[in-house]
Kinemage of the C-alpha trace (Angstrom):
@kinemage 1
@onewidth
@group {chain A} dominant
@subgroup {mainchain}
@vectorlist {calphas} color= white
{ca unk a 1} P 20.098 -286.311 -52.276
{ca unk a 2} L 16.650 -287.060 -51.004
{ca unk a 3} L 16.767 -284.030 -48.675
{ca unk a 4} L 17.734 -281.750 -51.604
{ca unk a 5} L 14.749 -283.064 -53.621
{ca unk a 6} L 12.314 -282.391 -50.760
{ca unk a 7} L 13.704 -278.881 -50.253
{ca unk a 8} L 13.227 -278.154 -53.938
{ca unk a 9} L 9.639 -279.299 -53.838
{ca unk a 10} L 8.914 -277.135 -50.810
{ca unk a 11} L 10.487 -274.141 -52.523
{ca unk a 12} L 8.338 -274.612 -55.602
{ca unk a 13} L 5.184 -274.949 -53.502
{ca unk a 14} L 6.016 -271.814 -51.526
{ca unk a 15} L 6.605 -269.910 -54.745
{ca unk a 16} L 3.234 -271.052 -56.110
{ca unk a 17} L 1.427 -270.038 -52.926
{ca unk a 18} L 3.118 -266.626 -52.997
{ca unk a 19} L 2.254 -266.132 -56.652
{ca unk a 20} L -1.379 -267.145 -56.042
{ca unk a 21} L -1.594 -264.730 -53.125
{ca unk a 22} L -0.290 -261.861 -55.243
{ca unk a 23} L -2.881 -262.590 -57.938
{ca unk a 24} L -5.708 -262.662 -55.394
{ca unk a 25} L -4.532 -259.373 -53.857
{ca unk a 26} L -4.196 -257.608 -57.195
{ca unk a 27} L -7.520 -258.855 -58.464
{ca unk a 28} L -9.723 -258.462 -55.422
{ca unk a 29} L -8.094 -256.623 -52.536
{ca unk a 30} L -5.761 -253.947 -53.838
{ca unk a 31} L -7.213 -250.376 -53.971
{ca unk a 32} L -8.037 -249.232 -57.517
{ca unk a 33} L -6.935 -245.959 -58.934
{ca unk a 34} L -10.510 -244.919 -59.679
{ca unk a 35} L -11.864 -245.892 -56.221
{ca unk a 36} L -10.902 -244.583 -52.766
{ca unk a 37} L -9.606 -247.128 -50.292
{ca unk a 38} L -12.189 -248.665 -47.948
{ca unk a 39} L -11.714 -247.217 -44.466
{ca unk a 40} L -13.647 -247.266 -41.175
{ca unk a 41} L -14.672 -243.652 -41.833
{ca unk a 42} L -16.193 -244.453 -45.211
{ca unk a 43} L -18.092 -247.408 -43.757
{ca unk a 44} L -19.503 -245.183 -40.981
{ca unk a 45} L -20.507 -242.561 -43.520
{ca unk a 46} L -22.348 -245.171 -45.593
{ca unk a 47} L -24.271 -246.434 -42.565
{ca unk a 48} L -25.210 -242.885 -41.562
{ca unk a 49} L -26.477 -242.219 -45.053
{ca unk a 50} L -28.646 -245.327 -44.958
{ca unk a 51} L -30.031 -244.422 -41.535
{ca unk a 52} L -30.917 -240.925 -42.726
{ca unk a 53} L -32.651 -242.385 -45.756
{ca unk a 54} L -34.707 -244.735 -43.553
{ca unk a 55} L -35.571 -241.909 -41.172
{ca unk a 56} L -36.770 -239.761 -44.059
{ca unk a 57} L -38.884 -242.624 -45.358
{ca unk a 58} L -40.483 -243.146 -41.937
{ca unk a 59} L -41.109 -239.414 -41.545
{ca unk a 60} L -42.691 -239.258 -44.988
{ca unk a 61} L -44.942 -242.190 -44.148
{ca unk a 62} L -45.914 -240.605 -40.835
{ca unk a 63} L -46.763 -237.304 -42.506
{ca unk a 64} L -49.111 -239.036 -44.934
{ca unk a 65} L -50.872 -240.890 -42.127
{ca unk a 66} L -51.214 -237.721 -40.026
{ca unk a 67} L -52.671 -235.667 -42.871
{ca unk a 68} L -55.235 -238.361 -43.740
{ca unk a 69} L -56.444 -238.766 -40.160
{ca unk a 70} L -56.648 -235.568 -38.080
{ca unk a 71} L -56.024 -235.777 -34.379
{ca unk a 72} L -58.996 -236.389 -32.120
{ca unk a 73} L -60.215 -233.081 -30.752
{ca unk a 74} L -60.152 -232.656 -26.970
{ca unk a 75} L -63.645 -231.499 -25.954
{ca unk a 76} L -62.665 -230.532 -22.388
{ca unk a 77} L -61.870 -226.891 -23.329
{ca unk a 78} L -65.262 -226.646 -25.083
{ca unk a 79} L -66.975 -227.763 -21.905
{ca unk a 80} L -64.962 -225.228 -19.909
{ca unk a 81} L -65.816 -222.438 -22.350
{ca unk a 82} L -69.523 -223.296 -22.211
{ca unk a 83} L -69.552 -223.326 -18.427
{ca unk a 84} L -67.605 -220.077 -18.337
{ca unk a 85} L -69.895 -218.242 -20.770
{ca unk a 86} L -73.301 -219.660 -19.811
{ca unk a 87} L -72.729 -220.845 -16.241
{ca unk a 88} L -73.774 -217.587 -14.577
{ca unk a 89} L -76.612 -216.652 -16.944
{ca unk a 90} L -80.264 -216.720 -16.057
{ca unk a 91} L -82.303 -219.553 -17.549
{ca unk a 92} L -81.604 -223.021 -18.960
{ca unk a 93} L -78.806 -223.675 -21.441
{ca unk a 94} L -77.839 -226.831 -23.296
{ca unk a 95} L -74.948 -227.706 -25.606
{ca unk a 96} L -74.133 -230.149 -28.383
{ca unk a 97} L -70.648 -230.269 -29.926
{ca unk a 98} L -69.262 -232.856 -32.339
{ca unk a 99} L -66.091 -233.057 -34.387
{ca unk a 100} L -67.224 -234.139 -37.868
{ca unk a 101} L -63.760 -235.187 -39.059
{ca unk a 102} L -64.135 -238.580 -37.377
{ca unk a 103} L -67.043 -240.868 -38.176
{ca unk a 104} L -67.036 -242.373 -34.683
{ca unk a 105} L -66.303 -239.210 -32.680
{ca unk a 106} L -68.296 -238.874 -29.488
{ca unk a 107} L -70.507 -235.812 -29.085
{ca unk a 108} L -70.262 -233.530 -26.082
{ca unk a 109} L -73.759 -232.970 -24.691
{ca unk a 110} L -74.543 -230.758 -21.697
{ca unk a 111} L -77.978 -230.103 -20.212
{ca unk a 112} L -80.022 -232.133 -22.673
{ca unk a 113} L -83.636 -231.344 -21.867
{ca unk a 114} L -86.591 -230.590 -24.134
{ca unk a 115} L -86.996 -226.841 -24.714
{ca unk a 116} L -89.450 -224.678 -26.615
{ca unk a 117} L -88.169 -224.893 -30.155
{ca unk a 118} L -89.074 -221.523 -31.663
{ca unk a 119} L -87.962 -221.628 -35.330
{ca unk a 120} L -85.369 -224.387 -34.945
{ca unk a 121} L -88.184 -226.912 -35.459
{ca unk a 122} L -88.176 -225.781 -39.093
{ca unk a 123} L -85.104 -227.957 -39.716
{ca unk a 124} L -87.218 -231.032 -38.946
{ca unk a 125} L -89.977 -229.833 -41.297
{ca unk a 126} L -87.370 -229.334 -44.036
{ca unk a 127} L -85.997 -232.844 -43.518
{ca unk a 128} L -89.491 -234.366 -43.585
{ca unk a 129} L -90.282 -232.571 -46.846
{ca unk a 130} L -87.160 -233.937 -48.556
{ca unk a 131} L -87.769 -237.403 -47.120
{ca unk a 132} L -91.290 -237.438 -48.551
{ca unk a 133} L -89.938 -236.268 -51.909
{ca unk a 134} L -87.276 -238.991 -51.862
{ca unk a 135} L -90.003 -241.599 -51.287
{ca unk a 136} L -91.982 -240.264 -54.256
{ca unk a 137} L -94.898 -239.074 -52.136
{ca unk a 138} L -94.563 -235.550 -53.525
{ca unk a 139} L -92.416 -233.513 -55.905
{ca unk a 140} L -90.490 -230.447 -54.829
{ca unk a 141} L -91.697 -228.846 -58.062
{ca unk a 142} L -95.329 -229.192 -56.970
{ca unk a 143} L -96.906 -225.721 -56.745
{ca unk a 144} L -99.083 -224.028 -54.168
{ca unk a 145} L -101.216 -220.910 -54.550
{ca unk a 146} L -101.065 -218.535 -51.588
{ca unk a 147} L -104.404 -217.634 -50.026
{ca unk a 148} L -105.181 -214.655 -47.808
{ca unk a 149} L -106.173 -216.975 -44.939
{ca unk a 150} L -102.707 -218.550 -44.865
{ca unk a 151} L -100.780 -215.333 -44.334
{ca unk a 152} L -99.379 -214.804 -40.825
{ca unk a 153} L -97.009 -212.215 -39.403
{ca unk a 154} L -93.682 -212.462 -37.696
{ca unk a 155} L -90.669 -213.265 -39.850
{ca unk a 156} L -90.613 -213.788 -43.596
{ca unk a 157} L -91.452 -212.324 -46.987
{ca unk a 158} L -94.697 -214.076 -47.875
{ca unk a 159} L -96.773 -211.906 -45.527
{ca unk a 160} L -96.186 -209.025 -47.953
{ca unk a 161} L -97.167 -211.004 -51.064
{ca unk a 162} L -100.636 -210.844 -52.619
{ca unk a 163} L -103.037 -213.735 -52.426
{ca unk a 164} L -102.785 -215.778 -55.595
{ca unk a 165} L -98.982 -215.803 -55.623
{ca unk a 166} L -97.676 -219.209 -56.667
{ca unk a 167} L -94.728 -221.025 -55.074
{ca unk a 168} L -93.200 -224.460 -55.540
{ca unk a 169} L -92.612 -226.572 -52.457
{ca unk a 170} L -88.892 -226.080 -52.914
{ca unk a 171} L -89.361 -222.292 -52.913
{ca unk a 172} L -91.470 -222.522 -49.755
{ca unk a 173} L -88.729 -224.587 -48.107
{ca unk a 174} L -86.183 -221.982 -49.111
{ca unk a 175} L -88.269 -219.177 -47.599
{ca unk a 176} L -88.901 -221.213 -44.441
{ca unk a 177} L -85.167 -221.573 -43.703
{ca unk a 178} L -83.430 -218.622 -45.340
{ca unk a 179} L -85.878 -215.980 -44.084
{ca unk a 180} L -87.492 -218.113 -41.361
{ca unk a 181} L -90.816 -217.422 -43.065
{ca unk a 182} L -93.760 -218.354 -40.823
{ca unk a 183} L -96.342 -218.357 -43.611
{ca unk a 184} L -94.238 -220.721 -45.747
{ca unk a 185} L -93.734 -222.958 -42.708
{ca unk a 186} L -97.431 -223.230 -41.994
{ca unk a 187} L -98.208 -224.047 -45.623
{ca unk a 188} L -95.665 -226.885 -45.528
{ca unk a 189} L -97.055 -228.188 -42.239
{ca unk a 190} L -100.522 -228.321 -43.814
{ca unk a 191} L -99.169 -229.896 -47.004
{ca unk a 192} L -97.216 -232.603 -45.165
{ca unk a 193} L -99.473 -233.109 -42.187
{ca unk a 194} L -98.183 -232.706 -38.659
{ca unk a 195} L -98.329 -236.466 -38.089
{ca unk a 196} L -95.814 -237.092 -40.893
{ca unk a 197} L -93.341 -234.655 -39.397
{ca unk a 198} L -93.604 -236.385 -36.042
{ca unk a 199} L -93.350 -239.803 -37.693
{ca unk a 200} L -90.099 -238.725 -39.378
{ca unk a 201} L -88.802 -237.472 -36.014
{ca unk a 202} L -89.669 -240.805 -34.399
{ca unk a 203} L -87.885 -242.775 -37.152
{ca unk a 204} L -84.681 -240.949 -36.275
{ca unk a 205} L -85.012 -242.317 -32.751
{ca unk a 206} L -85.808 -238.898 -31.273
{ca unk a 207} L -88.144 -238.832 -28.289
{ca unk a 208} L -87.955 -235.243 -27.003
{ca unk a 209} L -88.498 -233.328 -30.260
{ca unk a 210} L -92.114 -232.796 -31.347
{ca unk a 211} L -94.182 -230.550 -33.609
{ca unk a 212} L -97.494 -229.702 -31.904
{ca unk a 213} L -98.618 -226.375 -33.377
{ca unk a 214} L -98.209 -224.095 -36.359
{ca unk a 215} L -96.284 -220.840 -36.272
{ca unk a 216} L -97.979 -217.993 -34.363
{ca unk a 217} L -100.839 -220.234 -33.259
{ca unk a 218} L -101.457 -218.338 -30.039
{ca unk a 219} L -104.618 -220.289 -29.241
{ca unk a 220} L -102.582 -223.498 -29.123
{ca unk a 221} L -99.996 -221.796 -26.920
{ca unk a 222} L -102.676 -220.633 -24.500
{ca unk a 223} L -103.973 -224.195 -24.396
{ca unk a 224} L -100.510 -225.401 -23.374
{ca unk a 225} L -99.420 -226.744 -26.764
{ca unk a 226} L -95.954 -225.888 -28.049
{ca unk a 227} L -93.185 -227.289 -30.224
{ca unk a 228} L -90.196 -228.793 -28.426
{ca unk a 229} L -86.687 -229.723 -29.393
{ca unk a 230} L -83.692 -231.400 -27.772
{ca unk a 231} L -80.111 -230.198 -28.266
{ca unk a 232} L -78.854 -233.772 -28.561
{ca unk a 233} L -81.453 -234.670 -31.167
{ca unk a 234} L -81.113 -231.590 -33.334
{ca unk a 235} L -77.304 -231.822 -33.080
{ca unk a 236} L -77.419 -235.456 -34.143
{ca unk a 237} L -79.678 -234.558 -37.063
{ca unk a 238} L -77.201 -231.919 -38.251
{ca unk a 239} L -74.325 -234.416 -38.012
{ca unk a 240} L -76.282 -236.952 -40.088
{ca unk a 241} L -77.089 -234.261 -42.615
{ca unk a 242} L -73.456 -233.207 -43.074
{ca unk a 243} L -72.346 -236.819 -43.428
{ca unk a 244} L -75.089 -237.436 -46.042
{ca unk a 245} L -76.758 -240.012 -43.781
{ca unk a 246} L -80.134 -238.355 -43.164
{ca unk a 247} L -82.330 -238.792 -46.256
{ca unk a 248} L -79.943 -239.558 -49.123
{ca unk a 249} L -76.745 -237.882 -50.403
{ca unk a 250} L -78.484 -235.726 -53.012
{ca unk a 251} L -81.298 -234.570 -50.733
{ca unk a 252} L -78.841 -233.889 -47.912
{ca unk a 253} L -76.654 -231.757 -50.187
{ca unk a 254} L -79.673 -229.715 -51.263
{ca unk a 255} L -80.799 -229.139 -47.678
{ca unk a 256} L -77.291 -228.031 -46.705
{ca unk a 257} L -77.298 -225.486 -49.509
{ca unk a 258} L -80.540 -224.038 -48.124
{ca unk a 259} L -79.193 -223.922 -44.562
{ca unk a 260} L -76.030 -222.248 -45.860
{ca unk a 261} L -78.129 -219.292 -47.016
{ca unk a 262} L -79.884 -218.529 -43.715
{ca unk a 263} L -79.815 -214.760 -43.280
{ca unk a 264} L -79.626 -214.657 -39.497
{ca unk a 265} L -75.932 -214.876 -38.587
{ca unk a 266} L -76.238 -212.859 -35.389
{ca unk a 267} L -75.615 -215.729 -32.961
{ca unk a 268} L -72.940 -218.469 -33.075
{ca unk a 269} L -71.651 -217.313 -36.472
{ca unk a 270} L -71.495 -213.585 -35.707
{ca unk a 271} L -67.829 -213.299 -34.684
{ca unk a 272} L -66.296 -215.919 -36.965
{ca unk a 273} L -63.700 -214.980 -39.630
{ca unk a 274} L -65.096 -213.406 -42.768
{ca unk a 275} L -65.962 -216.025 -45.371
{ca unk a 276} L -66.530 -218.838 -42.870
{ca unk a 277} L -69.118 -221.296 -44.181
{ca unk a 278} L -71.915 -222.094 -41.773
{ca unk a 279} L -75.062 -224.193 -42.269
{ca unk a 280} L -77.447 -223.060 -39.600
{ca unk a 281} L -80.914 -222.408 -38.239
{ca unk a 282} L -81.609 -220.047 -35.393
{ca unk a 283} L -84.749 -219.640 -33.313
{ca unk a 284} L -86.024 -216.847 -31.105
{ca unk a 285} L -89.109 -216.379 -28.930
{ca unk a 286} L -88.477 -213.416 -26.649
{ca unk a 287} L -91.700 -213.861 -24.659
{ca unk a 288} L -90.312 -217.116 -23.283
{ca unk a 289} L -86.684 -216.047 -23.169
{ca unk a 290} L -85.836 -218.411 -26.008
{ca unk a 291} L -82.790 -217.932 -28.238
{ca unk a 292} L -81.322 -220.943 -30.036
{ca unk a 293} L -78.758 -221.522 -32.732
{ca unk a 294} L -77.846 -224.786 -34.430
{ca unk a 295} L -74.923 -224.773 -36.849
{ca unk a 296} L -72.429 -226.803 -38.823
{ca unk a 297} L -69.255 -224.726 -39.063
{ca unk a 298} L -66.492 -225.389 -41.581
{ca unk a 299} L -62.900 -224.421 -40.770
{ca unk a 300} L -59.500 -224.890 -42.455
{ca unk a 301} L -59.072 -227.936 -40.182
{ca unk a 302} L -62.443 -229.550 -40.787
{ca unk a 303} L -66.056 -229.134 -39.712
{ca unk a 304} L -67.953 -229.434 -36.457
{ca unk a 305} L -71.534 -229.238 -35.198
{ca unk a 306} L -72.283 -226.624 -32.563
{ca unk a 307} L -75.773 -226.244 -31.099
{ca unk a 308} L -76.813 -224.136 -28.128
{ca unk a 309} L -80.382 -223.920 -26.854
{ca unk a 310} L -81.368 -221.301 -24.245
{ca unk a 311} L -84.708 -220.516 -22.650
{ca unk a 312} L -86.058 -218.475 -19.729
{ca unk a 313} L -83.198 -216.032 -20.168
{ca unk a 314} L -82.579 -212.416 -21.116
{ca unk a 315} L -82.455 -212.084 -24.882
{ca unk a 316} L -79.666 -209.540 -25.338
{ca unk a 317} L -77.451 -211.364 -22.810
{ca unk a 318} L -78.132 -214.715 -24.478
{ca unk a 319} L -77.235 -213.344 -27.896
{ca unk a 320} L -73.947 -211.919 -26.669
{ca unk a 321} L -73.128 -215.217 -24.978
{ca unk a 322} L -73.800 -217.134 -28.199
{ca unk a 323} L -71.526 -214.803 -30.136
{ca unk a 324} L -68.680 -215.144 -27.633
{ca unk a 325} L -69.058 -218.897 -27.356
{ca unk a 326} L -69.137 -219.484 -31.127
{ca unk a 327} L -65.927 -217.508 -31.508
{ca unk a 328} L -64.247 -219.335 -28.614
{ca unk a 329} L -65.051 -222.805 -29.974
{ca unk a 330} L -63.874 -221.857 -33.472
{ca unk a 331} L -60.534 -220.661 -32.084
{ca unk a 332} L -60.113 -223.810 -30.005
{ca unk a 333} L -60.840 -225.994 -33.025
{ca unk a 334} L -58.353 -224.360 -35.408
{ca unk a 335} L -55.451 -223.729 -33.035
């Protein structure tokens, strides 16, 4: 009797366990009509989808970082191009190149020695003028009346103007850079004082650049006095100017707009694509075989400083070399 009772209990318990198992299966484990059964293939597909999503997210993040920080430019091909173009030419040749997309980029400098400046010294006179204006020592709207004694030849428009013509200091600065006007330059040198120009140069930490005479002062030349400039120093000045770190942001913008209008584009800028923006100042003194060009060049991939100084060379050969080199560096930069 006792064995029959135990068997009955076991049967009831088994039935309850079976019933509970069926409920659990139907509620939680059985495939639903509106959902496909879970298989190894569907699990693999889900993982693949997640991986693809992560990969896309990483790629998107990488693209944003790449676009905000351009790659560092390799200057070795620029060095090779310079040596190829200028290596066999007569005279002395120096180079400054700097990628302006990176605040801490190192400049490439070759052959940095003081050379006769010709008209490139006018960039330093321009900077001194705007520095003095920023300090309140003068106003760019101050006017000057042209006298017959001030008129000199060479480049520029003022030599054709009558005595008594009136110009503001800003207009004189414009003529000095855009048309490389020698008369306007000499007026500004007198107005500022040569010592102030050299003091500004010294404050920049420059030791090879110096203003020692006015334009077309042949007596000073015969006495051994000339203006000198260094490719490293003028290149550094142009980099500061473009980064708005020279005088102040407003003054630097105004100076760039003047340099943008320089009429002489027959050197580094000559063979660049139409519409290329360049902020530049050239200089030429054929008697001493001098032909310089200092430029900030903007491209679809950013801007760079390119300065080449040449002296004791053959003018037509130097000019052709500058044209070829400017084109080569532009192509290297945008490739």
